[in-house]
C-alpha positions, 0 to 999 in steps of 0.5 A: 145955298152955298152961305148955308153950307159955309155956315155949317163948316164955320160952326163945325171947324171954328175951334180950328178956325179961331187959332190964329195959326190956322184960321179959314186959310187953314181949315181951307188946306185941311179940307182939300187935303188927301190922306190915306191910311194904311190899317183901320186897327189899333193906331189907324182908329185914333188916325181915322177919328181925329183926321175925320173930326178935323174936316180931311177933304178926302180919306182913304182907309185900307183894310182887308181884315175883319173886326174880331171880338179881341179888337175891342179892347184898343180899336175904339171905332168898332162896337159889337155890331161891327163884329165879322164886317170888314174893318175898312167899311166899318170904319166908313160907316162911322165916320160918316156919322162923325163928320158927313162933309168929307169924302171916306173912300174905304178900300177893303182889299191887302196892300200889296205891290200891284195896287200901292203905286196906284193908291199913293198916288191919289192921295197927299199924305200916307198913313202907315198903321200896319202891324207887320214888318213886311207892310211897313217896308212896302209902304215905305218904299211905295212912298219913296217911289210916289214920293208922298210923306209917311206918317209912321207909328208902331206899338209893342207892349208898353211902348210907342213909336212915332215919326215922319219919313220922306217929308221935305227931302228927309230920312226914310223908314229904311234909313232907321232900319235898313235890314228887316227883321226875319219873317216871325222874329217879332211877335205882333199885339195878338202874340204878345199884347198890348196896353189898350190905351197906347194905340190911342196915344201913338196914333192921336200923335200921328194924326198931330203929324199930318195936321202940321205936314198940311198946315206947315206949321211947328216942327214935324218928326222928320228925322227924329224917333220918338219913342214913349213908354206908356209905364213911366211916361217917358219919351226919348227922341233918336236921331235918324240920319238919311241914307242916300244909298238906302232910297236909291236902292228903293228907286232903282227898283221902280220899274220892278216894284209891281212883281214883288211879294210882301212876304219877300221883304223880310225873309232875311238872316235871324239877328235875334239871340236869347238870354239863355244862349247869351250867358252859356258863350264866352267872348261876347259883349253885352251892350245895354243900349237903354238911355242913362235915366233908365236902370242900367244894371242887370244882376250877374251880367257884365254889361256895357253901357251905351244909350242908342242916342249916343251909339254911333259917337261911343264905337270905341266901347265896342269890342270888334273880336267879340260877339256882341249882344245888344238889349234895351227895355222891351227889345225894340231899340236893340234891334234898331242898334243891330241894324245901325251897326251892321250898316257901320260894318260892325259884324256879330251883332245880335239883339237879345229877345227879351227885354231888361224886365224879362232877362232880369226876371229870369236870371233871378229865376236861374239864381234860385233854381241854382240855390234850390239845388245846392 
């Protein structure tokens, strides 16, 4: 019987086993690994599919939400028969059909400060597939406290991000974004939309990072934020510096961690501004943090170009006396720039809510209105 099971496993994972970099020893590591995925949505679905197919020994799924018809555009684990069902339970049923040789555990509940530590302690690696900042900070902090590597992913319209945090003494999510945005300041997929295939691309990248961590092969994205834009297939890698202060701040709250509420994490000052307000102000410096290979010019705006990847080395270009209004392609990197500058004690920094295409459209419309009035 044991030999029969072994033969089945060998056949199932044959394409892994014949890779010299993995082999039977590597596949055994995968089969012994325990991975917890937070969220069975757009990112969680591809992560769960590929980790299940790869043979992860124990796979946990945390999601309290139910399947809605609007999810089917991108959450490819579900179909019309899943509508109204809890996502974690529906995902478990589909994944058990994909691979009945592993253990899949559904947690149809909300991740909170009360249950996070207990859950994380049962797993080797945490994957963040959440869609809101409050949960991301909760996941990050619980990963630091339990000393678990965290594979991060995020999506926004046509742009995605992937990184690995808290791995081999590397940086954390708070080292990248020390200051949470104000609650509701950044719209989610249901409010602003998302390209259906994008979470599949980013989620698959996350699954790849998980496999590399388990096998200890290749180079993970620890210390690096990979940014991908689906419309032009551009990828940008940004270095992330570790902040011992941010990590110590989390560890210092370890004993009282269970008393916090998720919503409290994002009740901070708003650091965003609209382009409508920017162009009305004097003594304001407008900074474009897009990379040099991206279109740098926005008509009728005097702009200082400082790519985010070189921001720390070009601080002399920033006027300390003026307000700083920062923009990028979609609004994600500008928020990162604001957090980075604030960490360097550079104040009066604001992220322009609109991305470069929206700014350009707005200015074009304003020019047309003025022309019509004349």
